[in-house]
C-alpha positions as CSV (number, residue, x, y, z in Angstrom):
1,M,162.2,-59.0,134.2
2,Q,160.4,-62.4,134.6
3,S,157.1,-62.6,136.3
4,W,156.6,-65.0,139.2
5,T,154.7,-67.4,137.0
6,E,157.6,-67.6,134.5
7,T,160.1,-68.0,137.4
8,I,158.1,-70.8,138.9
9,G,157.6,-72.5,135.5
10,S,161.3,-72.2,134.7
11,C,162.3,-73.7,138.1
12,A,159.8,-76.5,137.6
13,A,161.1,-77.2,134.1
14,L,164.7,-77.2,135.4
15,C,163.9,-79.7,138.2
16,T,161.8,-82.1,136.0
17,T,164.4,-82.0,133.2
18,A,167.6,-82.3,135.3
19,C,166.3,-85.3,137.2
20,W,166.8,-87.4,134.0
21,I,170.5,-86.6,133.6
22,P,171.7,-88.9,136.5
23,E,169.4,-91.7,135.2
24,A,170.8,-91.5,131.7
25,A,174.4,-91.3,133.0
26,K,173.9,-94.3,135.2
27,I,172.4,-96.4,132.4
28,I,175.3,-95.4,130.1
29,R,177.9,-96.2,132.7
30,E,176.4,-99.5,133.9
31,K,174.8,-100.7,130.7
32,R,171.9,-102.1,132.7
33,T,168.3,-101.2,132.4
34,G,166.6,-104.1,134.2
35,G,164.5,-101.9,136.4
36,L,162.9,-100.0,133.5
37,S,159.7,-100.8,131.8
38,V,159.8,-100.4,128.0
39,V,156.0,-99.6,128.0
40,A,156.3,-97.0,130.7
41,Q,159.4,-95.4,129.1
42,S,157.7,-95.4,125.7
43,V,154.5,-93.8,127.1
44,F,156.5,-91.2,129.0
45,T,158.6,-90.4,125.8
46,L,155.4,-90.0,123.8
47,G,153.9,-87.7,126.5
48,V,157.0,-85.5,126.5
49,A,156.9,-85.4,122.6
50,L,153.3,-84.2,122.8
51,W,154.2,-81.6,125.5
52,S,156.9,-80.4,123.1
53,A,154.4,-80.1,120.3
54,Y,152.0,-78.3,122.6
55,G,154.8,-75.8,123.4
56,F,155.5,-75.2,119.7
57,L,151.9,-74.7,119.0
58,L,151.6,-72.1,121.8
59,H,155.0,-70.6,121.0
60,Q,156.0,-71.0,124.7
61,W,159.8,-71.3,124.9
62,P,159.9,-72.5,128.5
63,I,157.7,-75.4,127.6
64,I,159.5,-76.1,124.4
65,L,163.1,-76.0,125.9
66,A,162.2,-78.1,128.9
67,N,160.4,-80.8,127.0
68,V,162.7,-81.0,124.0
69,T,165.6,-81.5,126.5
70,T,163.7,-84.1,128.4
71,L,162.6,-85.7,125.2
72,A,166.3,-86.1,124.1
73,L,167.1,-87.7,127.5
74,S,164.1,-89.9,127.4
75,L,164.8,-91.1,123.9
76,A,168.4,-91.9,124.9
77,I,167.1,-93.9,127.9
78,L,164.6,-95.7,125.7
79,G,167.2,-96.5,123.1
80,L,169.5,-97.8,125.8
81,K,166.7,-99.9,127.3
82,L,166.2,-101.5,123.8
83,R,169.9,-102.0,123.4
84,Y,170.6,-103.3,126.9
85,P,167.5,-105.3,127.9
């Protein structure tokens, strides 16, 4: 059985990861990224990559899964921003 801290962490990871799905879907559907900053998206993507590395170093699967998933979405958004400026 999960502890309360693991449950809270898992819920937080689910919320912060899932919020990027509608953003990525909207950009794919509309092919418009005018409201996004390349610099901000790049820094965010780097931060998520570092969080992923941190999770791997600690062998913490909730951190790893949440951040690798968010990293994939963030990279997709960054790629679309570069493709559809």
